[in-house]
Backbone of each chain as ProteinMPNN parsed JSONL, in Angstrom:
{"seq_chain_A": "XXXXXXXXXXXXXXXXXXXXXXXXXXXXXXXXXXXXXXXXXXXXXXXXXXXXXXXXXXXXXXXXXXXXXXXXXXXXXXXXXXX", "coords_chain_A": {"N_chain_A": [[78.154, 96.757, 98.805], [79.49, 93.901, 100.457], [78.46, 92.273, 103.473], [80.511, 91.917, 106.483], [82.368, 88.99, 106.34], [82.323, 85.683, 107.558], [83.966, 83.622, 106.64], [85.883, 85.081, 105.233], [87.017, 86.485, 107.348], [88.235, 84.422, 108.734], [90.212, 83.637, 106.889], [91.616, 86.026, 106.85], [92.708, 86.138, 109.406], [94.424, 84.026, 109.155], [96.187, 85.039, 107.292], [97.35, 87.069, 108.701], [99.599, 86.375, 110.35], [103.164, 86.232, 111.44], [105.201, 89.178, 111.066], [107.588, 89.641, 108.46], [111.163, 90.285, 108.744], [112.331, 93.537, 108.192], [114.829, 94.433, 105.912], [117.881, 96.106, 106.877], [118.685, 99.522, 106.111], [117.003, 99.824, 104.002], [115.468, 102.055, 103.224], [117.444, 103.906, 102.513], [118.764, 102.662, 100.344], [116.649, 102.376, 98.582], [116.014, 105.054, 98.165], [118.335, 105.927, 96.911], [118.22, 104.45, 94.568], [115.81, 105.388, 93.561], [116.523, 108.002, 93.107], [118.396, 107.719, 91.04], [116.662, 106.793, 89.096], [114.986, 108.989, 88.801], [116.79, 110.889, 87.911], [117.556, 109.761, 85.49], [115.124, 109.864, 84.124], [114.785, 112.625, 84.04], [116.994, 113.398, 82.473], [116.334, 112.131, 80.077], [113.993, 113.528, 79.468], [115.023, 116.087, 79.141], [116.721, 115.719, 76.941], [114.824, 115.054, 75.044], [113.306, 117.46, 74.874], [115.336, 119.164, 73.972], [115.925, 118.072, 71.476], [113.479, 118.558, 70.241], [113.434, 121.368, 70.252], [115.688, 121.887, 68.667], [114.812, 120.808, 66.272], [112.704, 122.558, 65.722], [114.047, 125.004, 65.385], [115.67, 124.365, 63.181], [113.712, 123.937, 61.27], [112.592, 126.508, 61.103], [114.735, 128.004, 60.125], [115.183, 126.759, 57.65], [112.707, 127.3, 56.43], [112.719, 130.102, 56.328], [114.745, 130.508, 54.54], [114.094, 129.119, 52.132], [111.469, 129.876, 51.672], [108.817, 128.545, 51.196], [106.159, 129.239, 50.875], [105.88, 131.173, 49.011], [104.896, 131.951, 45.647], [106.552, 130.433, 43.007], [108.621, 132.263, 40.687], [107.125, 132.8, 37.559], [107.847, 131.029, 34.566], [106.717, 131.581, 32.218], [105.73, 134.267, 30.23], [103.063, 136.726, 30.419], [100.51, 136.939, 27.85], [101.122, 139.242, 25.235], [99.376, 142.159, 24.776], [97.394, 144.664, 23.099], [99.111, 146.877, 22.178]], "CA_chain_A": [[79.206, 96.151, 99.623], [79.048, 92.702, 101.164], [78.665, 92.378, 104.924], [81.7, 91.21, 106.933], [82.155, 87.585, 106.029], [82.999, 84.821, 108.531], [85.041, 82.907, 105.94], [86.958, 86.038, 104.957], [87.693, 86.763, 108.622], [89.091, 83.27, 109.025], [91.387, 83.732, 106.008], [92.385, 87.206, 107.259], [93.515, 85.744, 110.573], [95.478, 83.152, 108.642], [97.178, 85.858, 106.581], [97.989, 88.038, 109.601], [100.89, 85.775, 110.67], [104.253, 87.111, 111.885], [105.771, 90.066, 110.041], [108.995, 89.375, 108.147], [112.091, 91.329, 109.182], [112.685, 94.47, 107.123], [116.29, 94.563, 105.859], [118.393, 97.417, 107.284], [119.145, 100.361, 105.013], [116.079, 99.72, 102.863], [115.082, 103.404, 102.787], [118.578, 104.562, 101.852], [119.039, 102.083, 99.023], [115.513, 102.704, 97.719], [116.128, 106.463, 97.789], [119.426, 106.056, 95.933], [117.731, 103.919, 93.3], [114.799, 106.326, 93.085], [117.254, 109.162, 92.585], [118.925, 107.363, 89.717], [115.5, 106.718, 88.211], [114.534, 110.367, 88.577], [117.815, 111.547, 87.116], [117.471, 109.219, 84.136], [113.915, 110.433, 83.502], [115.036, 114.043, 83.768], [117.896, 113.482, 81.328], [115.569, 111.775, 78.885], [113.075, 114.63, 79.164], [115.815, 117.21, 78.618], [117.161, 115.371, 75.583], [113.637, 115.162, 74.191], [113.0, 118.876, 74.629], [116.427, 119.733, 73.169], [115.706, 117.616, 70.101], [112.31, 119.278, 69.722], [113.836, 122.753, 69.994], [116.591, 121.894, 67.514], [113.999, 120.588, 65.078], [111.941, 123.782, 65.455], [114.983, 125.998, 64.843], [116.06, 123.934, 61.843], [112.575, 124.178, 60.376], [112.444, 127.952, 60.898], [115.82, 128.455, 59.247], [114.909, 126.243, 56.303], [111.541, 127.994, 55.876], [113.045, 131.495, 55.987], [115.645, 130.507, 53.387], [113.468, 128.674, 50.882], [110.155, 130.523, 51.554], [107.979, 127.663, 50.366], [104.812, 129.783, 50.679], [105.844, 132.115, 47.884], [104.718, 131.325, 44.343], [107.809, 130.575, 42.262], [108.477, 133.142, 39.526], [106.655, 132.034, 36.414], [108.75, 131.037, 33.415], [105.945, 131.981, 31.026], [105.274, 135.66, 30.351], [101.672, 136.867, 29.983], [100.378, 137.31, 26.429], [101.324, 140.678, 24.972], [98.134, 142.616, 24.122], [96.997, 146.067, 23.006], [100.117, 147.931, 22.121]], "C_chain_A": [[78.653, 94.935, 100.366], [79.293, 92.897, 102.657], [79.926, 91.616, 105.314], [81.454, 89.704, 106.924], [82.952, 86.738, 107.016], [84.197, 84.106, 107.891], [86.212, 83.843, 105.668], [87.726, 86.367, 106.229], [88.672, 85.656, 108.975], [90.377, 83.342, 108.193], [92.256, 84.909, 106.43], [93.277, 86.87, 108.451], [94.69, 84.878, 110.146], [96.59, 83.974, 108.006], [97.95, 86.755, 107.54], [99.396, 87.601, 109.978], [101.965, 86.721, 111.159], [104.805, 87.939, 110.734], [107.197, 89.66, 109.738], [109.864, 90.558, 108.559], [112.444, 92.212, 107.986], [114.202, 94.619, 107.091], [116.727, 95.983, 106.221], [118.826, 98.202, 106.047], [118.245, 100.301, 103.793], [115.737, 101.103, 102.314], [116.208, 104.055, 102.002], [118.802, 104.002, 100.458], [117.894, 102.386, 98.066], [115.6, 104.152, 97.249], [117.214, 106.653, 96.741], [118.952, 105.585, 94.566], [116.673, 104.842, 92.694], [115.424, 107.573, 92.491], [117.785, 108.896, 91.196], [117.801, 107.358, 88.689], [115.058, 108.117, 87.792], [115.491, 111.1, 87.646], [117.729, 111.093, 85.664], [116.263, 109.816, 83.418], [114.124, 111.881, 83.123], [115.916, 114.219, 82.545], [117.136, 113.194, 80.045], [114.665, 112.914, 78.458], [113.837, 115.802, 78.545], [116.256, 116.944, 77.195], [115.992, 115.514, 74.614], [113.306, 116.602, 73.847], [114.056, 119.522, 73.74], [116.261, 119.343, 71.706], [114.562, 118.387, 69.453], [112.678, 120.719, 69.364], [114.735, 122.838, 68.773], [115.804, 121.718, 66.226], [113.233, 121.85, 64.708], [112.837, 124.847, 64.829], [115.366, 125.642, 63.409], [114.941, 124.215, 60.849], [112.441, 125.671, 60.065], [113.503, 128.475, 59.933], [115.545, 128.012, 57.806], [113.774, 127.041, 55.652], [111.904, 129.418, 55.48], [113.973, 131.564, 54.788], [114.907, 130.162, 52.093], [112.115, 129.316, 50.637], [109.187, 129.695, 50.699], [106.57, 128.21, 50.138], [104.726, 130.747, 49.503], [105.678, 131.367, 46.565], [106.015, 131.498, 43.561], [107.598, 131.459, 41.047], [108.139, 132.33, 38.286], [107.655, 132.143, 35.26], [108.04, 131.517, 32.156], [105.485, 133.42, 31.201], [103.825, 135.758, 29.886], [101.611, 137.284, 28.511], [100.444, 138.821, 26.256], [100.117, 141.196, 24.184], [98.091, 144.138, 24.069], [98.14, 147.05, 23.042], [100.228, 148.481, 20.726]], "O_chain_A": [[77.516, 94.934, 100.836], [80.221, 93.6, 103.055], [80.374, 90.751, 104.561], [80.448, 89.222, 107.444], [84.117, 87.029, 107.286], [85.27, 83.991, 108.482], [87.373, 83.473, 105.841], [88.949, 86.511, 106.198], [89.781, 85.907, 109.447], [91.478, 83.14, 108.707], [93.483, 84.823, 106.382], [94.442, 87.262, 108.502], [95.79, 84.975, 110.689], [97.772, 83.663, 108.152], [99.074, 87.161, 107.242], [100.313, 88.42, 109.924], [101.706, 87.918, 111.285], [104.874, 87.484, 109.592], [107.956, 89.36, 110.66], [109.381, 91.68, 108.707], [112.804, 91.721, 106.916], [114.812, 94.902, 108.122], [116.029, 96.949, 105.912], [119.277, 97.622, 105.059], [118.648, 100.672, 102.691], [115.715, 101.309, 101.1], [115.979, 104.675, 100.964], [119.003, 104.752, 99.504], [118.122, 102.626, 96.88], [115.303, 104.457, 96.093], [117.054, 107.432, 95.802], [119.228, 106.213, 93.544], [116.638, 105.054, 91.482], [114.932, 108.13, 91.509], [117.652, 109.72, 90.291], [117.957, 107.847, 87.57], [114.797, 108.393, 86.621], [115.083, 111.82, 86.735], [117.814, 111.897, 84.735], [116.355, 110.223, 82.26], [113.713, 112.328, 82.052], [115.648, 115.061, 81.687], [117.269, 113.911, 79.053], [114.563, 113.241, 77.275], [113.389, 116.422, 77.581], [116.181, 117.825, 76.339], [116.149, 116.028, 73.506], [113.057, 116.935, 72.689], [113.733, 120.325, 72.865], [116.433, 120.167, 70.808], [114.644, 118.81, 68.299], [112.287, 121.227, 68.313], [114.584, 123.733, 67.942], [116.075, 122.375, 65.221], [113.117, 122.186, 63.529], [112.447, 125.511, 63.869], [115.384, 126.503, 62.53], [115.186, 124.671, 59.732], [112.21, 126.057, 58.919], [113.214, 129.278, 59.046], [115.662, 128.802, 56.869], [113.858, 127.413, 54.482], [111.469, 129.904, 54.436], [113.994, 132.574, 54.084], [115.077, 130.837, 51.078], [111.64, 129.31, 49.501], [108.795, 130.113, 49.609], [105.85, 127.692, 49.285], [103.634, 131.096, 49.053], [106.242, 130.289, 46.379], [106.525, 132.614, 43.465], [106.531, 131.425, 40.432], [108.771, 131.315, 37.996], [108.228, 133.204, 35.012], [108.681, 131.822, 31.15], [104.901, 133.754, 32.232], [103.393, 134.964, 29.051], [102.54, 137.904, 27.993], [99.88, 139.574, 27.05], [99.855, 140.741, 23.071], [98.69, 144.813, 24.906], [98.138, 147.97, 23.859], [101.029, 149.382, 20.48]]}, "seq_chain_B": "XXXXXXXXXXXXXXXXXXXXXXXXXXXXXXXXXXXXXXXXXXXXXXXXXXXXXXXXXXXXXXXXXXXXXXXXXXXXXXXXXXXXXXXXXXXXXXXXXXXXXXXXXXXXXXXXXXXXXXXXXXXXXXXXXXXXXXXXXXXXXXXXX", "coords_chain_B": {"N_chain_B": [[122.199, 107.313, 103.999], [122.057, 109.749, 101.454], [123.12, 109.756, 98.099], [124.113, 112.592, 96.486], [121.411, 114.028, 96.406], [118.5, 114.218, 94.395], [116.202, 115.387, 95.177], [116.462, 116.625, 97.729], [117.389, 117.067, 101.214], [115.193, 117.199, 103.017], [113.093, 115.895, 101.797], [114.167, 113.339, 101.773], [114.189, 112.773, 104.491], [111.447, 112.724, 105.067], [110.71, 110.581, 103.448], [112.177, 108.526, 104.611], [110.957, 108.363, 107.105], [108.431, 107.519, 106.305], [109.069, 104.986, 105.2], [110.051, 103.705, 107.469], [107.697, 103.432, 108.905], [105.946, 102.0, 107.213], [107.177, 99.902, 105.878], [107.292, 97.325, 107.028], [104.65, 96.255, 106.942], [104.2, 96.418, 104.181], [106.193, 94.716, 103.234], [105.282, 92.351, 104.283], [102.921, 92.058, 102.786], [104.143, 91.692, 100.274], [105.503, 89.3, 100.739], [103.367, 87.572, 101.183], [102.274, 87.589, 98.622], [104.358, 86.475, 97.032], [104.62, 84.085, 98.291], [106.808, 83.101, 99.785], [109.304, 81.622, 102.008], [109.378, 83.01, 105.337], [111.857, 83.598, 106.404], [113.811, 84.147, 104.442], [112.933, 86.017, 102.238], [113.597, 86.614, 99.226], [112.644, 87.43, 96.646], [110.402, 88.909, 97.365], [111.563, 90.997, 98.79], [112.972, 92.185, 96.717], [110.875, 93.033, 95.06], [109.641, 94.879, 96.785], [111.731, 96.732, 97.151], [112.0, 97.813, 94.577], [109.439, 98.959, 94.235], [109.463, 100.883, 96.274], [111.554, 102.491, 95.397], [110.464, 103.579, 93.055], [108.367, 104.963, 94.176], [109.812, 106.862, 95.637], [110.994, 108.278, 93.561], [108.838, 109.694, 92.607], [108.12, 111.304, 94.674], [107.26, 113.945, 95.363], [104.792, 114.256, 94.116], [103.451, 112.082, 95.128], [103.384, 112.322, 97.931], [101.414, 114.099, 98.457], [98.966, 112.763, 98.104], [98.471, 109.495, 98.967], [101.172, 107.867, 100.131], [101.47, 105.217, 100.964], [99.404, 103.787, 99.703], [100.149, 104.259, 97.049], [102.665, 102.986, 96.893], [101.913, 100.367, 97.419], [100.36, 99.883, 95.205], [102.29, 100.063, 93.17], [103.828, 97.901, 93.924], [102.01, 95.767, 93.596], [101.568, 95.973, 90.863], [104.112, 95.42, 89.88], [104.338, 92.801, 90.779], [102.275, 91.657, 89.296], [103.306, 91.883, 86.74], [105.445, 90.1, 86.881], [104.362, 87.834, 87.853], [104.043, 85.218, 86.91], [106.413, 83.989, 87.452], [106.322, 83.293, 90.069], [105.01, 80.819, 90.998], [103.695, 78.231, 93.124], [105.547, 77.632, 96.188], [105.743, 78.375, 99.753], [104.042, 79.701, 101.48], [100.797, 80.638, 102.971], [99.288, 81.171, 100.704], [100.212, 79.6, 98.723], [98.93, 77.583, 97.024], [97.5, 79.099, 95.19], [96.956, 80.907, 92.058], [98.712, 83.691, 90.432], [96.932, 85.941, 89.976], [94.782, 85.35, 91.614], [96.047, 85.4, 94.09], [96.711, 88.138, 94.198], [94.145, 89.319, 94.231], [93.081, 88.226, 96.579], [94.858, 89.154, 98.571], [94.647, 91.946, 98.295], [91.856, 92.39, 98.651], [91.094, 90.93, 101.028], [93.237, 90.921, 102.959], [94.292, 93.558, 102.836], [91.974, 94.989, 102.688], [90.902, 96.497, 100.57], [88.488, 98.189, 98.575], [86.07, 96.485, 96.49], [85.594, 97.666, 93.942], [87.792, 99.342, 93.641], [89.9, 97.519, 93.718], [89.274, 96.094, 91.394], [89.65, 98.085, 89.467], [92.372, 98.612, 89.782], [93.542, 96.209, 89.054], [92.622, 95.939, 86.544], [90.352, 94.426, 85.934], [86.95, 93.208, 85.497], [84.373, 93.991, 87.949], [82.75, 91.84, 88.743], [84.308, 89.679, 88.134], [86.412, 90.007, 89.923], [85.033, 89.555, 92.295], [84.271, 86.88, 91.97], [86.795, 85.632, 91.752], [87.798, 86.19, 94.288], [86.042, 84.817, 95.997], [86.585, 82.21, 95.154], [89.312, 82.012, 95.775], [89.282, 82.339, 98.564], [87.855, 80.063, 99.293], [89.626, 78.087, 98.372], [91.913, 78.514, 99.978], [90.845, 78.007, 102.503], [90.042, 75.321, 102.298], [92.489, 74.165, 101.952], [93.652, 74.718, 104.39], [92.015, 73.255, 106.064], [92.626, 70.704, 105.317]], "CA_chain_B": [[122.724, 108.549, 103.428], [121.657, 109.83, 100.046], [124.184, 110.296, 97.253], [123.708, 113.784, 95.728], [119.96, 113.86, 96.292], [117.824, 115.034, 93.388], [115.069, 116.05, 95.824], [116.859, 117.437, 98.871], [117.416, 116.291, 102.458], [113.906, 117.132, 103.712], [112.351, 114.824, 101.151], [114.701, 112.06, 102.217], [113.74, 112.555, 105.864], [110.039, 112.306, 104.983], [110.652, 109.242, 102.861], [112.702, 107.586, 105.598], [109.905, 108.176, 108.119], [107.392, 106.694, 105.68], [109.553, 103.604, 105.084], [110.121, 103.138, 108.816], [106.349, 103.081, 109.352], [105.133, 101.184, 106.317], [107.904, 98.827, 105.186], [106.967, 96.02, 107.591], [103.392, 95.774, 106.39], [104.36, 96.235, 102.733], [106.992, 93.509, 103.001], [104.387, 91.224, 104.552], [102.093, 91.933, 101.578], [104.969, 91.116, 99.208], [105.789, 87.893, 101.062], [102.132, 86.831, 100.917], [102.115, 87.45, 97.171], [105.329, 85.556, 96.443], [104.523, 82.822, 99.043], [108.163, 82.649, 100.101], [109.537, 81.455, 103.452], [109.557, 84.305, 105.999], [113.245, 83.837, 106.805], [114.645, 84.687, 103.369], [112.049, 86.326, 101.103], [114.427, 87.403, 98.312], [111.844, 88.053, 95.586], [109.541, 89.913, 97.995], [112.412, 92.171, 99.075], [113.27, 92.836, 95.439], [109.654, 93.728, 94.642], [109.426, 96.045, 97.647], [112.771, 97.736, 96.886], [111.646, 98.494, 93.332], [108.251, 99.794, 94.438], [109.858, 102.042, 97.087], [112.37, 103.384, 94.557], [109.584, 104.337, 92.161], [107.645, 105.925, 95.01], [110.705, 107.972, 95.961], [111.2, 109.085, 92.357], [107.676, 110.566, 92.398], [107.703, 111.642, 96.038], [106.554, 115.232, 95.464], [103.393, 114.067, 93.73], [102.862, 111.011, 95.933], [103.194, 112.679, 99.338], [100.168, 114.856, 98.604], [97.882, 111.827, 98.43], [98.779, 108.47, 99.957], [102.354, 107.113, 99.721], [101.292, 103.784, 101.204], [98.575, 103.311, 98.592], [100.928, 104.319, 95.817], [103.688, 101.943, 96.92], [101.248, 99.066, 97.3], [99.95, 99.755, 93.813], [103.503, 99.756, 92.415], [104.206, 96.533, 94.313], [101.083, 94.832, 92.957], [101.796, 96.021, 89.412], [105.36, 94.696, 89.617], [104.056, 91.374, 90.945], [101.438, 91.221, 88.18], [104.174, 91.73, 85.569], [106.369, 88.976, 87.023], [103.652, 86.834, 88.669], [104.201, 83.852, 86.404], [107.627, 83.384, 88.011], [106.152, 82.934, 91.477], [103.978, 79.862, 91.406], [104.188, 77.362, 94.191], [106.033, 78.333, 97.358], [105.458, 77.741, 101.034], [103.127, 80.504, 102.295], [99.393, 80.205, 102.967], [98.67, 81.374, 99.395], [100.987, 78.834, 97.73], [98.178, 76.879, 95.965], [96.756, 80.008, 94.303], [97.639, 81.543, 90.942], [99.095, 85.076, 90.734], [95.817, 86.895, 90.038], [94.014, 85.02, 92.832], [96.801, 85.933, 95.239], [96.56, 89.597, 94.216], [92.782, 89.662, 94.649], [92.882, 87.858, 97.983], [95.641, 90.039, 99.441], [94.088, 93.304, 98.261], [90.498, 92.436, 99.183], [90.921, 90.388, 102.378], [94.265, 91.365, 103.91], [94.412, 95.013, 102.83], [90.648, 95.587, 102.814], [90.629, 97.45, 99.486], [87.125, 97.996, 98.059], [85.974, 95.664, 95.274], [85.7, 98.497, 92.738], [89.169, 99.835, 93.539], [90.7, 96.353, 93.332], [88.994, 95.802, 89.986], [90.274, 99.114, 88.646], [93.831, 98.49, 89.837], [93.989, 94.999, 88.353], [92.095, 95.947, 85.188], [89.388, 93.328, 85.771], [85.585, 93.599, 85.869], [84.083, 93.793, 89.376], [82.194, 90.492, 88.962], [85.438, 88.745, 88.075], [87.129, 90.137, 91.195], [84.218, 88.901, 93.319], [84.364, 85.43, 91.756], [88.158, 85.213, 92.101], [87.957, 86.295, 95.735], [85.307, 83.693, 96.59], [87.301, 80.976, 94.842], [90.578, 82.0, 96.508], [88.973, 82.1, 99.98], [87.496, 78.64, 99.422], [90.823, 77.261, 98.185], [92.79, 78.632, 101.148], [90.194, 77.343, 103.653], [90.066, 73.867, 102.134], [93.867, 73.731, 102.149], [93.907, 74.758, 105.83], [91.269, 72.167, 106.703], [93.278, 69.423, 104.998]], "C_chain_B": [[122.404, 108.587, 101.943], [122.807, 110.408, 99.227], [123.637, 111.392, 96.347], [122.216, 113.747, 95.393], [119.357, 114.775, 95.234], [116.677, 115.825, 94.002], [115.507, 117.039, 96.897], [116.695, 116.653, 100.148], [116.058, 116.183, 103.143], [113.052, 116.01, 103.134], [112.834, 113.479, 101.648], [114.235, 111.755, 103.63], [112.281, 112.086, 105.877], [109.933, 110.876, 104.493], [111.119, 108.202, 103.877], [111.657, 107.315, 106.683], [108.796, 107.295, 107.565], [107.823, 105.233, 105.625], [109.595, 102.947, 106.457], [108.74, 102.677, 109.276], [105.71, 101.998, 108.514], [105.839, 99.948, 105.78], [107.526, 97.444, 105.717], [105.713, 95.445, 106.973], [103.51, 95.512, 104.877], [105.168, 94.974, 102.426], [106.148, 92.264, 103.276], [103.468, 90.978, 103.354], [102.89, 91.248, 100.467], [105.244, 89.643, 99.462], [104.541, 87.036, 100.841], [101.974, 86.582, 99.424], [103.082, 86.417, 96.604], [105.297, 84.196, 97.121], [105.91, 82.238, 99.31], [108.265, 82.36, 101.595], [109.894, 82.798, 104.086], [111.024, 84.624, 106.266], [114.028, 84.535, 105.701], [113.796, 85.004, 102.138], [112.75, 87.213, 100.07], [113.58, 88.139, 97.273], [110.955, 89.147, 96.165], [110.331, 91.179, 98.302], [112.713, 92.933, 97.799], [112.057, 93.646, 94.968], [109.464, 95.003, 95.449], [110.452, 97.136, 97.359], [112.444, 98.519, 95.613], [110.472, 99.431, 93.511], [108.61, 101.046, 95.237], [110.682, 103.027, 96.256], [111.474, 104.215, 93.646], [108.74, 105.339, 92.939], [108.522, 107.134, 95.317], [110.904, 108.897, 94.757], [110.038, 110.055, 92.138], [107.205, 111.179, 93.719], [106.881, 112.923, 96.121], [105.079, 115.092, 95.137], [102.706, 113.106, 94.713], [102.532, 111.483, 97.345], [101.916, 113.486, 99.546], [98.974, 113.928, 98.787], [98.401, 110.744, 99.37], [99.989, 107.659, 99.51], [102.188, 105.609, 99.901], [100.517, 103.147, 100.051], [99.383, 103.214, 97.309], [101.95, 103.194, 95.773], [103.055, 100.565, 96.768], [100.817, 98.821, 95.857], [101.148, 99.391, 92.93], [103.92, 98.305, 92.656], [103.328, 95.521, 93.583], [101.289, 94.814, 91.45], [103.061, 95.246, 89.058], [105.13, 93.2, 89.764], [103.23, 90.858, 89.773], [102.273, 91.016, 86.919], [105.003, 90.462, 85.639], [105.712, 87.79, 87.714], [103.87, 85.408, 88.219], [105.453, 83.183, 86.937], [107.381, 82.807, 89.396], [105.016, 81.952, 91.679], [104.583, 78.893, 92.398], [104.668, 78.185, 95.365], [105.568, 77.663, 98.626], [104.402, 78.472, 101.843], [101.712, 79.964, 102.256], [98.733, 80.345, 101.6], [99.368, 80.563, 98.301], [100.127, 78.148, 96.67], [97.497, 77.799, 94.95], [97.618, 80.495, 93.146], [97.9, 83.001, 91.256], [97.923, 86.041, 90.871], [94.97, 86.637, 91.285], [94.718, 85.546, 94.075], [96.614, 87.439, 95.346], [95.184, 89.979, 94.753], [92.6, 89.382, 96.13], [93.612, 88.827, 98.913], [95.021, 91.434, 99.471], [92.731, 93.343, 98.965], [90.461, 92.062, 100.664], [91.957, 90.954, 103.337], [94.32, 92.886, 103.984], [93.056, 95.71, 102.909], [90.345, 96.653, 101.777], [89.242, 97.134, 98.911], [87.157, 97.22, 96.744], [86.223, 96.486, 94.014], [87.142, 98.955, 92.527], [90.096, 98.701, 93.112], [90.535, 96.069, 91.851], [89.705, 96.811, 89.084], [91.79, 98.941, 88.62], [94.327, 97.286, 89.059], [93.493, 94.976, 86.914], [91.156, 94.789, 84.917], [87.993, 93.86, 86.046], [85.297, 93.228, 87.327], [83.576, 92.375, 89.649], [83.32, 89.46, 89.001], [86.211, 88.795, 89.386], [86.363, 89.401, 92.287], [84.36, 87.384, 93.206], [85.745, 84.905, 92.163], [88.351, 85.193, 93.605], [87.276, 85.119, 96.418], [86.086, 82.397, 96.382], [88.585, 80.878, 95.667], [90.329, 81.71, 97.99], [88.66, 80.627, 100.191], [88.734, 77.758, 99.323], [91.718, 77.295, 99.417], [92.187, 77.899, 102.344], [90.275, 75.823, 103.512], [91.486, 73.341, 102.357], [94.203, 73.726, 103.647], [93.251, 73.582, 106.539], [91.983, 70.839, 106.486], [94.495, 69.184, 105.892]], "O_chain_B": [[122.475, 107.566, 101.258], [123.4, 111.418, 99.604], [122.769, 111.123, 95.516], [121.819, 113.475, 94.26], [119.666, 115.965, 95.184], [116.225, 116.816, 93.428], [114.992, 118.154, 96.97], [115.948, 115.675, 100.183], [115.786, 115.173, 103.793], [112.383, 115.276, 103.861], [112.035, 112.581, 101.915], [113.917, 110.608, 103.943], [111.926, 111.163, 106.611], [109.18, 110.066, 105.033], [110.528, 107.127, 103.991], [111.493, 106.178, 107.124], [108.279, 106.425, 108.266], [107.045, 104.342, 105.963], [109.227, 101.782, 106.606], [108.616, 101.657, 109.953], [104.995, 101.151, 109.049], [105.184, 99.035, 105.278], [107.447, 96.489, 104.944], [105.697, 94.296, 106.531], [102.99, 94.521, 104.365], [104.867, 94.252, 101.476], [106.28, 91.25, 102.59], [103.259, 89.834, 102.952], [102.389, 90.342, 99.8], [105.226, 88.83, 98.538], [104.642, 85.904, 100.367], [101.586, 85.49, 99.009], [102.69, 85.578, 95.793], [105.877, 83.241, 96.604], [106.155, 81.051, 99.094], [107.414, 82.798, 102.37], [110.598, 83.616, 103.494], [111.397, 85.795, 106.347], [114.829, 85.425, 105.986], [113.922, 84.339, 101.11], [112.528, 88.424, 100.04], [113.775, 89.332, 97.043], [110.767, 90.192, 95.542], [109.842, 92.291, 98.106], [112.713, 94.164, 97.783], [112.191, 94.791, 94.536], [109.17, 96.065, 94.901], [110.112, 98.318, 97.322], [112.593, 99.74, 95.575], [110.485, 100.556, 93.013], [108.132, 102.139, 94.932], [110.533, 104.242, 96.39], [111.694, 105.415, 93.481], [108.432, 106.423, 92.443], [108.065, 108.276, 95.271], [110.975, 110.118, 94.896], [110.226, 111.121, 91.551], [106.035, 111.531, 93.865], [105.907, 112.982, 96.872], [104.223, 115.708, 95.772], [101.545, 113.292, 95.078], [101.508, 111.088, 97.903], [101.391, 113.557, 100.657], [98.057, 114.253, 99.54], [98.75, 111.066, 100.506], [99.867, 106.838, 98.601], [102.693, 104.82, 99.103], [100.913, 102.12, 99.501], [99.312, 102.223, 96.582], [102.097, 102.522, 94.752], [103.591, 99.7, 96.075], [100.897, 97.7, 95.353], [101.047, 98.529, 92.057], [104.306, 97.586, 91.735], [103.825, 94.544, 93.023], [101.197, 93.757, 90.825], [103.093, 94.509, 88.072], [105.655, 92.41, 88.98], [103.454, 89.742, 89.303], [102.008, 90.112, 86.126], [105.251, 89.813, 84.622], [106.393, 86.848, 88.118], [103.883, 84.488, 89.037], [105.569, 81.958, 86.891], [108.125, 81.94, 89.855], [104.119, 82.23, 92.475], [105.801, 78.751, 92.503], [104.242, 79.328, 95.53], [105.066, 76.539, 98.605], [103.899, 77.913, 102.818], [101.442, 78.96, 101.598], [97.714, 79.703, 101.349], [99.155, 80.797, 97.112], [100.531, 78.117, 95.508], [96.969, 77.319, 93.947], [98.847, 80.499, 93.23], [97.374, 83.518, 92.241], [97.912, 86.873, 91.778], [94.5, 87.573, 91.932], [94.084, 86.068, 94.992], [96.388, 87.967, 96.435], [95.063, 90.847, 95.618], [92.033, 90.197, 96.857], [93.057, 89.268, 99.919], [94.885, 92.036, 100.537], [92.483, 94.228, 99.784], [89.872, 92.782, 101.47], [91.601, 91.421, 104.419], [94.386, 93.449, 105.077], [93.0, 96.911, 103.174], [89.619, 97.607, 102.058], [88.867, 95.969, 98.776], [88.127, 97.283, 95.989], [86.966, 96.067, 93.127], [87.651, 98.961, 91.406], [90.965, 98.884, 92.259], [91.51, 95.834, 91.137], [90.289, 96.441, 88.066], [92.422, 99.1, 87.576], [95.407, 97.326, 88.469], [93.886, 94.104, 86.139], [91.148, 94.228, 83.821], [87.846, 94.857, 86.751], [85.882, 92.292, 87.872], [83.928, 91.775, 90.664], [83.293, 88.509, 89.782], [86.622, 87.758, 89.908], [86.96, 88.706, 93.109], [84.544, 86.69, 94.206], [85.857, 83.875, 92.828], [88.991, 84.289, 94.142], [87.85, 84.493, 97.31], [86.233, 81.592, 97.301], [88.916, 79.815, 96.192], [91.063, 80.937, 98.607], [89.136, 80.012, 101.146], [88.886, 76.802, 100.084], [92.223, 76.263, 99.858], [92.902, 77.251, 103.108], [90.545, 75.119, 104.485], [91.682, 72.24, 102.873], [94.935, 72.858, 104.123], [93.811, 72.99, 107.462], [91.957, 69.959, 107.346], [95.164, 68.158, 105.765]]}, "name": "protein", "num_of_chains": 2, "seq": "XXXXXXXXXXXXXXXXXXXXXXXXXXXXXXXXXXXXXXXXXXXXXXXXXXXXXXXXXXXXXXXXXXXXXXXXXXXXXXXXXXXXXXXXXXXXXXXXXXXXXXXXXXXXXXXXXXXXXXXXXXXXXXXXXXXXXXXXXXXXXXXXXXXXXXXXXXXXXXXXXXXXXXXXXXXXXXXXXXXXXXXXXXXXXXXXXXXXXXXXXXXXXXXXXXXXXXXXXXXXXXXXXXXX"}
């Protein structure tokens, strides 16, 4: 860390200046906007999860119907031997 | 008054207390960054309103650490995204570019550590140091003139 700097102190005093006036109702409008933001994010998240769940269900149904892990019945019969 | 609050009234009360305490200083930071006249700092107000809204949206997570820090970070990120719109102006930082203004305000006015400033702006520490020195020199020479 650098030691406190005379030049930086000078600039800091320059920056201190008078504070601008905060507009009235800033907290309320920010909260309303933040709420909308939160709601939108929540909706998006819910839609995402719903899509994921629907995809999982669709996959399960398809898999249980077609059973892709089972070997399809062979069309060729084994050679007939020793009778 | 909050329209159908997603958080609840207690959260709004906490947020309102935070804004009452911190908005003046945060708005000053925003005005320094945009270098607007103090009477009608439209862009600075817009930046602050957006940063406060995003802070409120994450209030539950933010209130556990530092809401002021979080809002300032949001403010600086929003300014960094739109900084190219705010060159020139009338404030003491008018001759500086957007990144120099960010470094000067964070390092000198807000007293944020070099490493933290570098991490927040995504710059190497040496670059932050160089930018800060250059910005301080530029502001001083402009004041002397």
